[in-house]
DSSP file (Angstrom, degrees, kcal/mol; ACC not computed):
  #  RESIDUE AA STRUCTURE BP1 BP2  ACC     N-H-->O    O-->H-N    N-H-->O    O-->H-N    TCO  KAPPA ALPHA  PHI   PSI    X-CA   Y-CA   Z-CA
    1    1 A M              0   0    0      0, 0.0     2,-0.2     0, 0.0     0, 0.0   0.000 360.0 360.0 360.0 158.7  -13.4  161.0   99.4
    2    2 A N     >  -     0   0    0      1,-0.1     4,-2.7     4,-0.0     5,-0.2  -0.532 360.0-105.1-102.5 170.4  -13.8  160.1  102.9
    3    3 A D  H  > S+     0   0    0      1,-0.2     4,-2.5     2,-0.2     5,-0.2   0.851 118.0  55.5 -62.1 -35.9  -11.6  160.9  105.8
    4    4 A N  H  > S+     0   0    0      2,-0.2     4,-1.9     1,-0.2    -1,-0.2   0.922 109.7  45.6 -65.8 -41.4  -10.3  157.4  106.0
    5    5 A T  H  > S+     0   0    0      2,-0.2     4,-2.6     1,-0.2    -2,-0.2   0.907 112.1  52.1 -67.4 -42.0   -9.1  157.6  102.4
    6    6 A D  H  X S+     0   0    0     -4,-2.7     4,-2.6     1,-0.2    -2,-0.2   0.889 109.0  50.6 -61.4 -38.8   -7.6  161.1  103.0
    7    7 A G  H  X S+     0   0    0     -4,-2.5     4,-2.4     2,-0.2    -1,-0.2   0.896 110.7  49.2 -66.1 -39.9   -5.7  159.8  106.0
    8    8 A I  H  X S+     0   0    0     -4,-1.9     4,-2.7     2,-0.2    -2,-0.2   0.915 112.1  48.4 -66.0 -43.6   -4.3  156.8  104.0
    9    9 A I  H  X S+     0   0    0     -4,-2.6     4,-2.8     2,-0.2    -2,-0.2   0.918 110.8  50.1 -62.1 -43.7   -3.3  159.2  101.2
   10   10 A D  H  X S+     0   0    0     -4,-2.6     4,-2.7     1,-0.2    -2,-0.2   0.896 112.2  48.8 -61.8 -40.4   -1.6  161.5  103.7
   11   11 A Q  H  X S+     0   0    0     -4,-2.4     4,-2.8     2,-0.2    -2,-0.2   0.915 112.2  47.8 -63.6 -42.8    0.2  158.5  105.2
   12   12 A L  H  X S+     0   0    0     -4,-2.7     4,-2.7     2,-0.2    -2,-0.2   0.909 112.1  49.0 -64.7 -42.0    1.3  157.4  101.8
   13   13 A R  H  X S+     0   0    0     -4,-2.8     4,-2.9     2,-0.2     5,-0.2   0.927 112.0  49.9 -62.6 -43.5    2.5  160.9  100.9
   14   14 A H  H  X S+     0   0    0     -4,-2.7     4,-2.8     2,-0.2    -2,-0.2   0.942 113.0  45.9 -59.7 -47.7    4.4  161.1  104.2
   15   15 A K  H  X S+     0   0    0     -4,-2.8     4,-3.1     1,-0.2    -1,-0.2   0.898 112.1  51.7 -60.3 -40.9    6.0  157.7  103.6
   16   16 A L  H  X S+     0   0    0     -4,-2.7     4,-3.0     2,-0.2    -2,-0.2   0.921 111.2  46.7 -61.9 -46.1    6.8  158.8  100.0
   17   17 A M  H  X S+     0   0    0     -4,-2.9     4,-2.6     2,-0.2    -2,-0.2   0.909 113.6  48.8 -64.5 -41.7    8.4  162.0  101.2
   18   18 A L  H  X S+     0   0    0     -4,-2.8     4,-3.1    -5,-0.2    -2,-0.2   0.932 112.6  48.5 -59.2 -46.2   10.4  160.1  103.9
   19   19 A S  H  X S+     0   0    0     -4,-3.1     4,-2.9     1,-0.2    -2,-0.2   0.891 111.9  48.5 -62.7 -40.1   11.4  157.6  101.3
   20   20 A E  H  X S+     0   0    0     -4,-3.0     4,-2.5     2,-0.2    -1,-0.2   0.907 112.5  48.7 -67.5 -38.2   12.5  160.3   98.9
   21   21 A T  H  X S+     0   0    0     -4,-2.6     4,-2.3     2,-0.2    -2,-0.2   0.908 113.7  46.4 -64.1 -44.5   14.4  162.0  101.7
   22   22 A Q  H  X S+     0   0    0     -4,-3.1     4,-3.0     2,-0.2    -2,-0.2   0.908 112.5  50.7 -62.6 -43.2   16.1  158.8  102.6
   23   23 A N  H  X S+     0   0    0     -4,-2.9     4,-3.0     2,-0.2    -2,-0.2   0.884 110.3  49.8 -61.8 -39.4   16.8  158.1   98.9
   24   24 A C  H  X S+     0   0    0     -4,-2.5     4,-2.8     2,-0.2    -2,-0.2   0.899 111.7  48.1 -65.4 -40.8   18.4  161.6   98.6
   25   25 A E  H  X S+     0   0    0     -4,-2.3     4,-2.9     2,-0.2    -2,-0.2   0.920 113.5  47.1 -65.1 -42.7   20.5  161.0  101.6
   26   26 A K  H  X S+     0   0    0     -4,-3.0     4,-3.0     2,-0.2    -2,-0.2   0.924 113.2  49.1 -62.7 -43.2   21.6  157.6  100.3
   27   27 A M  H  X S+     0   0    0     -4,-3.0     4,-3.0     2,-0.2    -2,-0.2   0.901 111.4  49.5 -61.7 -41.2   22.3  159.2   96.9
   28   28 A T  H  X S+     0   0    0     -4,-2.8     4,-2.5     2,-0.2    -2,-0.2   0.942 113.9  45.1 -62.4 -46.8   24.3  162.0   98.5
   29   29 A K  H  X S+     0   0    0     -4,-2.9     4,-2.6     1,-0.2    -2,-0.2   0.913 114.6  49.4 -61.1 -42.0   26.3  159.4  100.5
   30   30 A A  H  X S+     0   0    0     -4,-3.0     4,-2.9     2,-0.2    -2,-0.2   0.907 111.6  47.8 -64.3 -41.8   26.7  157.3   97.4
   31   31 A E  H  X S+     0   0    0     -4,-3.0     4,-2.5     2,-0.2    -1,-0.2   0.878 112.2  49.9 -67.5 -36.4   27.8  160.2   95.3
   32   32 A A  H  X S+     0   0    0     -4,-2.5     4,-2.5     2,-0.2    -2,-0.2   0.910 112.7  46.8 -66.0 -40.4   30.3  161.2   98.1
   33   33 A R  H  X S+     0   0    0     -4,-2.6     4,-2.8     2,-0.2    -2,-0.2   0.895 111.8  51.2 -67.7 -40.2   31.6  157.6   98.2
   34   34 A I  H  X S+     0   0    0     -4,-2.9     4,-2.8     2,-0.2    -2,-0.2   0.919 109.8  49.9 -61.6 -43.7   31.8  157.6   94.4
   35   35 A K  H  X S+     0   0    0     -4,-2.5     4,-2.2     2,-0.2    -2,-0.2   0.922 112.3  47.7 -61.7 -44.8   33.8  160.8   94.6
   36   36 A E  H  X S+     0   0    0     -4,-2.5     4,-2.6     2,-0.2    -2,-0.2   0.919 112.6  48.4 -60.5 -44.5   36.1  159.3   97.2
   37   37 A L  H  X S+     0   0    0     -4,-2.8     4,-2.9     2,-0.2    -2,-0.2   0.887 110.0  52.1 -62.7 -41.0   36.6  156.1   95.1
   38   38 A R  H  X S+     0   0    0     -4,-2.8     4,-2.6     2,-0.2    -1,-0.2   0.896 110.6  48.4 -62.3 -40.3   37.3  158.2   92.0
   39   39 A M  H  X S+     0   0    0     -4,-2.2     4,-2.8     2,-0.2    -2,-0.2   0.927 112.1  49.0 -66.5 -43.0   40.0  160.1   94.0
   40   40 A E  H  X S+     0   0    0     -4,-2.6     4,-3.0     2,-0.2    -2,-0.2   0.914 111.4  49.6 -59.9 -43.2   41.4  156.8   95.2
   41   41 A I  H  X S+     0   0    0     -4,-2.9     4,-3.0     2,-0.2    -2,-0.2   0.912 110.8  50.0 -62.2 -43.3   41.4  155.5   91.7
   42   42 A T  H  X S+     0   0    0     -4,-2.6     4,-2.3     2,-0.2    -2,-0.2   0.928 112.3  46.9 -59.6 -45.6   43.2  158.7   90.5
   43   43 A A  H  X S+     0   0    0     -4,-2.8     4,-2.6     2,-0.2    -2,-0.2   0.917 113.1  49.2 -62.2 -43.1   45.8  158.3   93.2
   44   44 A L  H  X S+     0   0    0     -4,-3.0     4,-3.0     2,-0.2    -2,-0.2   0.922 109.8  51.6 -62.5 -43.6   46.2  154.6   92.4
   45   45 A N  H  X S+     0   0    0     -4,-3.0     4,-2.3     2,-0.2    -1,-0.2   0.879 110.2  49.1 -60.1 -38.9   46.6  155.5   88.7
   46   46 A E  H  X S+     0   0    0     -4,-2.3     4,-2.5     2,-0.2    -1,-0.2   0.920 111.4  49.5 -66.7 -41.2   49.3  158.1   89.6
   47   47 A D  H  X S+     0   0    0     -4,-2.6     4,-3.2     1,-0.2    -2,-0.2   0.915 110.4  50.8 -59.3 -43.6   51.0  155.4   91.7
   48   48 A I  H  X S+     0   0    0     -4,-3.0     4,-2.9     2,-0.2    -1,-0.2   0.896 110.3  49.1 -61.3 -40.5   50.8  153.0   88.8
   49   49 A E  H  X S+     0   0    0     -4,-2.3     4,-2.6     2,-0.2    -2,-0.2   0.908 113.4  46.8 -65.0 -40.6   52.3  155.6   86.5
   50   50 A I  H  X S+     0   0    0     -4,-2.5     4,-3.0     2,-0.2    -2,-0.2   0.934 114.9  46.2 -65.0 -46.4   55.1  156.3   89.0
   51   51 A A  H  X S+     0   0    0     -4,-3.2     4,-3.4     2,-0.2    -2,-0.2   0.905 113.0  50.2 -62.1 -42.6   55.7  152.6   89.5
   52   52 A T  H  X S+     0   0    0     -4,-2.9     4,-3.1     2,-0.2    -1,-0.2   0.922 111.7  47.2 -60.5 -46.6   55.6  152.0   85.7
   53   53 A T  H  X S+     0   0    0     -4,-2.6     4,-3.0     2,-0.2    -2,-0.2   0.934 114.6  46.8 -62.9 -45.6   58.1  154.8   85.2
   54   54 A C  H  X S+     0   0    0     -4,-3.0     4,-3.0     2,-0.2    -2,-0.2   0.932 113.0  49.6 -57.7 -45.3   60.3  153.4   88.0
   55   55 A N  H  X S+     0   0    0     -4,-3.4     4,-3.2     2,-0.2    -2,-0.2   0.906 110.4  50.0 -61.7 -42.6   59.9  150.0   86.5
   56   56 A D  H  X S+     0   0    0     -4,-3.1     4,-3.0     2,-0.2    -1,-0.2   0.928 111.7  49.2 -61.4 -45.0   60.9  151.3   83.0
   57   57 A D  H  X S+     0   0    0     -4,-3.0     4,-2.8     2,-0.2    -2,-0.2   0.922 113.1  46.0 -57.1 -46.0   63.9  153.0   84.6
   58   58 A V  H  X S+     0   0    0     -4,-3.0     4,-3.1     2,-0.2    -2,-0.2   0.928 113.2  50.2 -64.4 -44.7   64.9  149.8   86.4
   59   59 A N  H  X S+     0   0    0     -4,-3.2     4,-2.9     2,-0.2    -2,-0.2   0.916 112.0  48.0 -58.1 -44.9   64.3  147.8   83.1
   60   60 A T  H  X S+     0   0    0     -4,-3.0     4,-2.8     2,-0.2    -2,-0.2   0.935 113.6  46.3 -62.4 -46.4   66.5  150.3   81.2
   61   61 A K  H  X S+     0   0    0     -4,-2.8     4,-2.9     1,-0.2    -2,-0.2   0.901 112.9  51.3 -61.8 -40.8   69.2  150.1   83.8
   62   62 A L  H  X S+     0   0    0     -4,-3.1     4,-3.1     2,-0.2    -2,-0.2   0.919 109.9  48.1 -62.7 -43.7   68.9  146.4   83.8
   63   63 A K  H  X S+     0   0    0     -4,-2.9     4,-3.0     2,-0.2    -2,-0.2   0.938 113.1  49.2 -61.8 -45.7   69.3  146.3   80.0
   64   64 A N  H  X S+     0   0    0     -4,-2.8     4,-2.3     2,-0.2    -2,-0.2   0.913 112.1  47.6 -58.9 -43.5   72.2  148.6   80.2
   65   65 A Y  H  X S+     0   0    0     -4,-2.9     4,-2.7     2,-0.2    -2,-0.2   0.925 112.2  49.4 -61.2 -46.2   73.8  146.4   82.9
   66   66 A N  H  X S+     0   0    0     -4,-3.1     4,-2.8     1,-0.2    -2,-0.2   0.895 110.9  50.4 -62.8 -39.0   73.2  143.2   80.8
   67   67 A N  H  X S+     0   0    0     -4,-3.0     4,-2.4     2,-0.2    -1,-0.2   0.901 111.4  48.3 -65.3 -37.4   74.7  144.9   77.8
   68   68 A K  H  X S+     0   0    0     -4,-2.3     4,-2.6    -5,-0.2    -2,-0.2   0.899 111.9  49.6 -68.1 -38.7   77.7  145.9   79.8
   69   69 A V  H  X S+     0   0    0     -4,-2.7     4,-2.8     2,-0.2    -2,-0.2   0.926 111.3  49.1 -60.6 -46.3   78.0  142.3   81.1
   70   70 A T  H  X S+     0   0    0     -4,-2.8     4,-2.4     1,-0.2    -2,-0.2   0.918 112.9  46.8 -61.8 -44.0   77.7  140.9   77.6
   71   71 A L  H  X S+     0   0    0     -4,-2.4     4,-2.5     2,-0.2    -1,-0.2   0.890 112.3  50.6 -64.4 -38.6   80.4  143.3   76.4
   72   72 A A  H  X S+     0   0    0     -4,-2.6     4,-2.7     2,-0.2    -2,-0.2   0.912 110.3  49.8 -65.0 -40.8   82.6  142.4   79.4
   73   73 A E  H  X S+     0   0    0     -4,-2.8     4,-2.3     2,-0.2    -2,-0.2   0.898 111.5  48.4 -64.0 -40.0   82.2  138.7   78.7
   74   74 A A  H  X S+     0   0    0     -4,-2.4     4,-2.4     2,-0.2    -2,-0.2   0.896 111.6  49.8 -66.0 -39.1   83.1  139.2   75.0
   75   75 A R  H  X S+     0   0    0     -4,-2.5     4,-3.1     2,-0.2    -2,-0.2   0.909 109.0  52.4 -65.5 -39.0   86.1  141.3   76.1
   76   76 A I  H  X S+     0   0    0     -4,-2.7     4,-3.1     2,-0.2    -2,-0.2   0.939 110.0  48.6 -60.4 -44.6   87.1  138.5   78.5
   77   77 A Q  H  X S+     0   0    0     -4,-2.3     4,-2.5     2,-0.2    -2,-0.2   0.905 112.0  49.1 -60.5 -41.7   86.9  136.0   75.7
   78   78 A D  H  X S+     0   0    0     -4,-2.4     4,-2.9     2,-0.2    -2,-0.2   0.938 113.2  46.6 -59.9 -48.0   89.0  138.3   73.4
   79   79 A L  H  X S+     0   0    0     -4,-3.1     4,-3.2     2,-0.2    -2,-0.2   0.910 111.4  51.4 -64.5 -41.6   91.6  138.6   76.2
   80   80 A E  H  X S+     0   0    0     -4,-3.1     4,-2.6     2,-0.2    -1,-0.2   0.919 112.0  46.9 -62.0 -42.2   91.6  134.9   76.8
   81   81 A A  H  X S+     0   0    0     -4,-2.5     4,-2.6     2,-0.2    -2,-0.2   0.913 113.7  47.9 -65.0 -41.6   92.1  134.3   73.1
   82   82 A N  H  X S+     0   0    0     -4,-2.9     4,-3.3     2,-0.2    -2,-0.2   0.902 111.5  50.6 -63.6 -40.6   94.9  136.9   73.0
   83   83 A N  H  X S+     0   0    0     -4,-3.2     4,-2.8     2,-0.2    -2,-0.2   0.915 110.3  49.6 -61.2 -43.4   96.4  135.3   76.1
   84   84 A F  H  X S+     0   0    0     -4,-2.6     4,-2.5     2,-0.2    -2,-0.2   0.943 113.1  46.5 -59.1 -48.9   96.3  131.9   74.5
   85   85 A E  H  X S+     0   0    0     -4,-2.6     4,-2.7     1,-0.2    -2,-0.2   0.929 113.0  49.3 -61.6 -45.4   98.0  133.3   71.3
   86   86 A L  H  X S+     0   0    0     -4,-3.3     4,-3.0     1,-0.2    -1,-0.2   0.912 110.0  51.3 -60.1 -41.6  100.6  135.2   73.3
   87   87 A T  H  X S+     0   0    0     -4,-2.8     4,-2.7     1,-0.2    -1,-0.2   0.920 110.6  49.4 -59.5 -42.9  101.4  132.0   75.3
   88   88 A R  H  X S+     0   0    0     -4,-2.5     4,-2.3     1,-0.2    -2,-0.2   0.909 112.7  46.7 -63.7 -42.3  101.8  130.1   72.1
   89   89 A Q  H  X S+     0   0    0     -4,-2.7     4,-3.0     2,-0.2    -2,-0.2   0.888 110.7  52.4 -65.9 -39.1  104.1  132.8   70.7
   90   90 A I  H  X S+     0   0    0     -4,-3.0     4,-3.4     2,-0.2     5,-0.2   0.926 110.5  47.7 -61.2 -45.7  106.1  132.9   73.9
   91   91 A E  H  X S+     0   0    0     -4,-2.7     4,-3.0     2,-0.2     5,-0.2   0.919 112.4  50.1 -61.5 -40.6  106.5  129.1   73.7
   92   92 A K  H  X S+     0   0    0     -4,-2.3     4,-2.8     2,-0.2    -2,-0.2   0.939 114.6  43.2 -62.4 -46.3  107.5  129.4   70.1
   93   93 A V  H  X S+     0   0    0     -4,-3.0     4,-3.6     2,-0.2    -2,-0.2   0.897 113.5  51.8 -65.4 -38.8  110.1  132.2   70.9
   94   94 A T  H  X S+     0   0    0     -4,-3.4     4,-3.1     2,-0.2    -2,-0.2   0.941 112.9  45.0 -63.3 -46.5  111.3  130.3   73.9
   95   95 A N  H  X S+     0   0    0     -4,-3.0     4,-2.4     2,-0.2    -2,-0.2   0.922 115.6  47.5 -61.4 -43.1  111.8  127.1   71.8
   96   96 A S  H  X S+     0   0    0     -4,-2.8     4,-2.9    -5,-0.2    -2,-0.2   0.927 112.9  49.1 -64.2 -44.6  113.5  129.2   69.1
   97   97 A S  H  X S+     0   0    0     -4,-3.6     4,-3.6     2,-0.2     5,-0.2   0.920 109.9  51.5 -60.9 -44.1  115.6  130.9   71.7
   98   98 A D  H  X S+     0   0    0     -4,-3.1     4,-2.9     1,-0.2    -1,-0.2   0.928 111.3  47.8 -58.3 -44.6  116.6  127.6   73.2
   99   99 A G  H  X S+     0   0    0     -4,-2.4     4,-2.7     2,-0.2    -2,-0.2   0.924 114.0  46.2 -62.9 -44.7  117.6  126.4   69.8
  100  100 A I  H  X S+     0   0    0     -4,-2.9     4,-3.3     2,-0.2     5,-0.2   0.922 112.8  50.1 -63.5 -43.0  119.6  129.5   69.1
  101  101 A I  H  X S+     0   0    0     -4,-3.6     4,-2.9     2,-0.2    -2,-0.2   0.937 112.1  48.2 -61.2 -45.4  121.2  129.3   72.5
  102  102 A N  H  X S+     0   0    0     -4,-2.9     4,-2.6    -5,-0.2    -2,-0.2   0.919 113.5  47.2 -59.4 -44.7  122.1  125.7   71.9
  103  103 A E  H  X S+     0   0    0     -4,-2.7     4,-2.6     2,-0.2    -2,-0.2   0.917 114.4  46.0 -63.3 -44.3  123.5  126.6   68.5
  104  104 A L  H  X S+     0   0    0     -4,-3.3     4,-2.7     2,-0.2    -2,-0.2   0.873 111.3  52.6 -68.9 -34.4  125.5  129.5   69.8
  105  105 A T  H  X S+     0   0    0     -4,-2.9     4,-2.8    -5,-0.2    -2,-0.2   0.917 111.2  47.4 -62.4 -43.7  126.7  127.3   72.7
  106  106 A N  H  X S+     0   0    0     -4,-2.6     4,-2.5     2,-0.2    -2,-0.2   0.923 113.2  48.2 -60.9 -44.5  127.9  124.7   70.2
  107  107 A K  H  X S+     0   0    0     -4,-2.6     4,-2.9     2,-0.2    -2,-0.2   0.896 112.3  49.4 -64.9 -39.2  129.6  127.4   68.1
  108  108 A L  H  X S+     0   0    0     -4,-2.7     4,-3.3     2,-0.2    -2,-0.2   0.927 111.5  48.0 -65.3 -43.0  131.2  128.9   71.1
  109  109 A M  H  X S+     0   0    0     -4,-2.8     4,-2.5     2,-0.2    -2,-0.2   0.899 113.4  47.8 -64.5 -37.2  132.5  125.5   72.2
  110  110 A M  H  X S+     0   0    0     -4,-2.5     4,-3.1     2,-0.2    -2,-0.2   0.903 112.9  49.1 -63.7 -42.0  133.8  124.8   68.7
  111  111 A A  H  X S+     0   0    0     -4,-2.9     4,-3.4     2,-0.2    -2,-0.2   0.920 110.7  50.5 -65.7 -40.8  135.4  128.3   68.6
  112  112 A E  H  X S+     0   0    0     -4,-3.3     4,-2.9     2,-0.2    -2,-0.2   0.918 113.3  45.5 -61.9 -40.9  137.0  127.6   72.1
  113  113 A K  H  X S+     0   0    0     -4,-2.5     4,-2.8     2,-0.2    -2,-0.2   0.932 114.9  47.2 -63.6 -44.4  138.3  124.3   70.8
  114  114 A H  H  X S+     0   0    0     -4,-3.1     4,-2.8     2,-0.2    -2,-0.2   0.915 113.5  48.7 -62.3 -42.8  139.5  125.9   67.6
  115  115 A H  H  X S+     0   0    0     -4,-3.4     4,-3.5     2,-0.2     5,-0.2   0.924 111.4  49.7 -61.4 -45.4  141.1  128.7   69.6
  116  116 A H  H  X S+     0   0    0     -4,-2.9     4,-2.8     2,-0.2    -2,-0.2   0.920 112.1  47.6 -61.0 -43.3  142.7  126.1   71.9
  117  117 A V  H  X S+     0   0    0     -4,-2.8     4,-2.8     2,-0.2    -2,-0.2   0.930 114.3  46.9 -61.6 -45.4  144.1  124.2   68.9
  118  118 A K  H  X S+     0   0    0     -4,-2.8     4,-3.0     2,-0.2    -2,-0.2   0.904 113.0  49.1 -66.7 -40.1  145.3  127.5   67.4
  119  119 A M  H  X S+     0   0    0     -4,-3.5     4,-2.6     2,-0.2    -2,-0.2   0.917 112.0  48.4 -64.4 -41.4  146.9  128.6   70.7
  120  120 A T  H  X S+     0   0    0     -4,-2.8     4,-2.3    -5,-0.2    -2,-0.2   0.930 112.8  47.6 -63.1 -44.9  148.6  125.2   71.1
  121  121 A E  H  X S+     0   0    0     -4,-2.8     4,-2.5     2,-0.2    -2,-0.2   0.906 112.8  50.0 -61.5 -42.0  149.9  125.4   67.5
  122  122 A A  H  X S+     0   0    0     -4,-3.0     4,-2.7     1,-0.2    -2,-0.2   0.884 110.6  49.6 -64.5 -38.6  151.1  129.0   68.2
  123  123 A E  H  X S+     0   0    0     -4,-2.6     4,-2.6     2,-0.2    -1,-0.2   0.891 111.0  49.1 -65.5 -39.8  152.8  127.8   71.3
  124  124 A E  H  X S+     0   0    0     -4,-2.3     4,-2.4     2,-0.2    -2,-0.2   0.923 112.6  47.6 -63.4 -45.1  154.5  125.0   69.4
  125  125 A R  H  X S+     0   0    0     -4,-2.5     4,-3.1     2,-0.2    -2,-0.2   0.919 112.4  50.3 -60.7 -45.5  155.6  127.5   66.7
  126  126 A T  H  X S+     0   0    0     -4,-2.7     4,-2.7     1,-0.2    -2,-0.2   0.913 110.9  48.6 -62.1 -42.6  156.9  129.8   69.5
  127  127 A K  H  X S+     0   0    0     -4,-2.6     4,-2.7     2,-0.2    -1,-0.2   0.907 112.1  49.1 -62.1 -42.2  158.8  127.0   71.1
  128  128 A K  H  X S+     0   0    0     -4,-2.4     4,-3.1     2,-0.2    -2,-0.2   0.926 112.4  47.7 -62.5 -45.5  160.3  126.0   67.8
  129  129 A K  H  X S+     0   0    0     -4,-3.1     4,-3.1     2,-0.2    -2,-0.2   0.910 112.2  48.7 -60.6 -42.8  161.3  129.6   67.0
  130  130 A K  H  X S+     0   0    0     -4,-2.7     4,-2.9     2,-0.2    -1,-0.2   0.914 112.7  49.7 -65.3 -40.6  162.8  130.0   70.5
  131  131 A L  H  X S+     0   0    0     -4,-2.7     4,-2.6     2,-0.2    -2,-0.2   0.929 112.0  46.7 -59.9 -45.4  164.6  126.8   70.0
  132  132 A E  H  X S+     0   0    0     -4,-3.1     4,-2.8     2,-0.2    -2,-0.2   0.915 113.7  48.5 -64.0 -43.3  165.9  127.9   66.6
  133  133 A V  H  X S+     0   0    0     -4,-3.1     4,-2.9     2,-0.2     5,-0.2   0.911 111.9  50.0 -64.3 -40.1  166.9  131.3   68.0
  134  134 A W  H  X S+     0   0    0     -4,-2.9     4,-2.8     2,-0.2    -2,-0.2   0.916 111.7  48.1 -61.2 -43.3  168.7  129.5   70.9
  135  135 A K  H  X S+     0   0    0     -4,-2.6     4,-2.0     2,-0.2    -2,-0.2   0.924 113.5  47.6 -66.7 -42.3  170.5  127.2   68.5
  136  136 A V  H  X S+     0   0    0     -4,-2.8     4,-1.5     1,-0.2    -2,-0.2   0.934 114.7  45.3 -61.8 -45.9  171.5  130.1   66.4
  137  137 A N  H  X S+     0   0    0     -4,-2.9     4,-0.9     1,-0.2    -2,-0.2   0.868 110.9  54.3 -66.5 -35.4  172.6  132.1   69.4
  138  138 A S  H  < S+     0   0    0     -4,-2.8     3,-0.3    -5,-0.2    -1,-0.2   0.850 105.9  52.8 -68.9 -31.8  174.4  129.0   70.7
  139  139 A M  H  < S+     0   0    0     -4,-2.0    -1,-0.2     1,-0.2    -2,-0.2   0.847 107.5  52.2 -72.6 -32.5  176.4  128.6   67.5
  140  140 A H  H  <        0   0    0     -4,-1.5    -1,-0.2     1,-0.2    -2,-0.2   0.669 360.0 360.0 -79.4 -14.7  177.5  132.2   67.6
  141  141 A L     <        0   0    0     -4,-0.9    -1,-0.2    -3,-0.3    -2,-0.2   0.487 360.0 360.0 -83.1 360.0  178.9  131.9   71.1
């Protein structure tokens, strides 16, 4: 081989070595970047797990809250129904009481009238007896 060819081969070998060195540096940088990205992915996955757990906790609390709200609404409906029934019963008792009070008032008024009549009759009898006693006493005098 001639010197010219040897020089070209040396230049090509030198370029190849430079290229290999550059490629190794690039690969080292790429591997370092891959390692960084994997660490970031791991951190993000951990954050996702934490967020998912928090989200699950929030969802569980939300379900519990919704269940409590549903139970409270059902209890309110029960209480409203009971209140309606109690109001109806109170009205019934009030009406019944009004009727009983009216009936008792009528009976009391009738009893008062009857008592008045009896008292008047008793007074009349007492007057008659007094008159008879007076007459008897007057005859003996």
